[in-house]
C-alpha positions in Angstrom: 12.0 29.0 -31.1 12.7 32.7 -30.4 9.7 33.8 -28.4 9.4 31.6 -25.3 12.3 33.1 -23.3 10.8 36.6 -23.6 7.2 35.3 -23.0 8.0 33.4 -19.8 10.0 36.3 -18.4 7.0 38.6 -19.0 4.6 36.0 -17.4 6.9 35.6 -14.4 7.1 39.3 -13.9 3.3 39.7 -14.1 2.7 36.9 -11.6 5.1 38.3 -9.1 4.5 42.1 -9.6 0.9 42.5 -10.7 -0.7 39.4 -9.1 1.5 39.3 -6.0 2.5 35.7 -6.2 5.1 34.8 -3.7 8.5 33.9 -5.3 8.6 30.5 -3.6 5.3 29.7 -5.3 6.6 30.3 -8.8 8.6 27.5 -10.4 10.2 27.8 -13.8 11.6 24.9 -15.8 13.5 25.9 -18.9 15.8 24.2 -21.4 17.6 21.3 -19.8 15.4 21.3 -16.8 12.1 21.1 -18.8 12.3 17.4 -19.5 9.3 15.1 -19.7 10.1 13.6 -16.2 10.8 17.0 -14.6 7.6 18.5 -15.9 5.7 15.6 -14.5 7.4 16.0 -11.2 6.6 19.7 -11.1 2.9 18.9 -11.7 3.0 16.3 -8.9 4.7 18.8 -6.5 2.1 21.3 -7.3 -0.7 18.8 -6.7 0.8 18.1 -3.2 1.3 21.7 -2.4 -1.9 23.3 -3.6 -4.5 24.0 -0.9 -8.3 24.1 -1.3 -9.4 27.1 -3.3 -5.8 28.2 -4.2 -5.4 29.9 -7.6 -3.2 27.9 -9.9 -1.6 29.3 -13.1 0.3 26.9 -15.4 2.0 28.1 -18.5 3.7 26.0 -21.2 5.5 27.9 -24.0 7.2 25.8 -26.7 6.7 23.2 -29.4 3.5 21.3 -29.7 3.0 18.3 -32.0 1.0 15.2 -32.6 1.5 11.4 -32.2 -0.7 8.4 -32.9 -3.6 7.9 -30.5 -3.0 4.4 -29.2 -5.9 4.3 -26.6 -8.6 5.3 -29.0 -9.8 8.5 -27.2 -9.2 10.9 -30.0 -11.6 11.5 -32.9 -8.8 12.3 -35.3 -6.7 9.3 -34.0 -3.9 11.7 -32.9 -2.9 12.7 -29.4 -1.7 16.3 -29.0 1.6 16.7 -27.3 4.0 19.2 -25.6 7.5 18.6 -26.9 9.7 18.7 -23.8 13.4 19.3 -23.7 15.3 16.4 -25.3 12.3 14.7 -26.7 13.1 12.9 -30.0 16.8 13.5 -29.6 20.0 11.7 -28.8 20.2 13.3 -25.4 18.2 10.4 -23.8 18.1 6.7 -24.6 15.4 5.9 -27.2 13.2 4.0 -24.7 13.6 6.7 -21.9 10.4 8.7 -21.3 12.4 11.9 -21.6 12.9 11.0 -25.3 9.1 11.2 -25.8 6.7 14.1 -26.0 4.2 14.7 -23.2 0.8 13.3 -24.2 -2.4 15.3 -23.7 -3.7 12.3 -21.7 -0.8 12.8 -19.2 -1.5 16.5 -18.9 -5.2 15.8 -18.2 -4.4 13.2 -15.5 -1.9 15.6 -13.8 -4.5 18.4 -13.9 -7.1 16.1 -12.4 -4.9 15.7 -9.3 -4.7 19.4 -8.9 -8.4 19.9 -9.6 -9.2 17.6 -6.7 -8.1 20.4 -4.4 -9.1 23.6 -6.4 -11.1 24.5 -9.4 -9.3 27.9 -9.7 -6.9 26.7 -12.5 -5.7 28.6 -15.6 -3.6 26.6 -18.1 -2.0 28.4 -20.9 -0.6 26.3 -23.7 1.4 28.5 -26.0 2.1 25.8 -28.6 0.9 24.3 -31.8 -2.0 21.8 -31.7 -3.2 23.2 -28.3 -6.6 25.0 -28.8 -8.2 27.9 -30.6 -5.9 31.0 -30.6 -3.3 31.7 -33.3 -0.3 33.9 -32.7 0.8 36.2 -35.6 1.7 35.6 -39.2 5.4 35.0 -39.6 6.6 31.8 -41.4 8.3 30.2 -38.3 5.9 27.8 -36.6 5.9 26.2 -33.1 5.2 22.8 -34.5 7.4 19.9 -35.5 6.5 16.9 -37.5 4.2 14.2 -36.2 6.0 11.6 -34.0 5.3 8.3 -35.7 6.8 6.2 -33.0 4.4 4.3 -30.7 4.5 6.3 -27.4 5.3 4.1 -24.4 2.2 5.5 -22.5 0.0 5.7 -25.5 -2.1 2.5 -24.8 -2.8 3.6 -21.2 -6.3 4.7 -20.8 -6.5 8.3 -19.6 -9.7 7.8 -17.7 -12.7 10.0 -17.7 -11.9 12.8 -15.3 -14.1 15.8 -14.7 -11.6 18.3 -16.2 -13.1 21.6 -17.2 -13.7 23.5 -14.0 -10.7 25.8 -14.7 -9.7 27.7 -17.8 -7.5 26.5 -20.6 -6.0 29.1 -23.0 -4.3 27.7 -26.1 -2.3 29.2 -28.9 -4.3 27.4 -31.6 -6.7 24.5 -32.3 -5.5 20.9 -32.1 -5.2 20.8 -35.9 -3.3 24.1 -36.3 0.2 25.4 -35.8 1.1 28.5 -33.9 3.4 31.2 -35.4 6.6 32.3 -33.8 7.4 36.0 -33.3 9.9 36.2 -30.4 13.6 36.9 -29.8 15.6 34.2 -28.0 15.5 30.4 -28.1 14.1 28.6 -25.1 11.6 26.0 -24.0 10.0 26.9 -20.6 7.3 25.6 -18.3 6.1 27.7 -15.4 3.5 27.3 -12.7 
């Protein structure tokens, strides 16, 4: 992808300059640091750090995809995913969680831990299969093929959390792909 590098730089500048976030409260994971496990750890650190009524902004910019829904909570029988760095590659052993996408069920459970402390949450998912907004009309898409492997966490029930008190902005609906229109290759995660 060409756009995430530019997008995340602009978001980081906006958070720091316009919204006066403190630099120590902005964490960026990109490329090799944006693995499945590292993104989960960042969510867990955030859940520990956030105080009641804090404003939380989470931004994912990268590939989105689908995988088989193994716990039966999806109407279309497919979980939506974020494709973290190294997922589906030879960088990690095939059974290592870093070799797998991040399930929507995981994201919901991580958000739930944050929402126990604050409801002032904005989640932006600039990726395919993520919501209701499309992003341009060039032929390069932010989706990769469906992952047909059974996900190691796919049978785990996500629970029925009261998610929805914050805002979620997505690049497109779950069944759509987002279109790429950026400049440099990168996968980044920021909160």
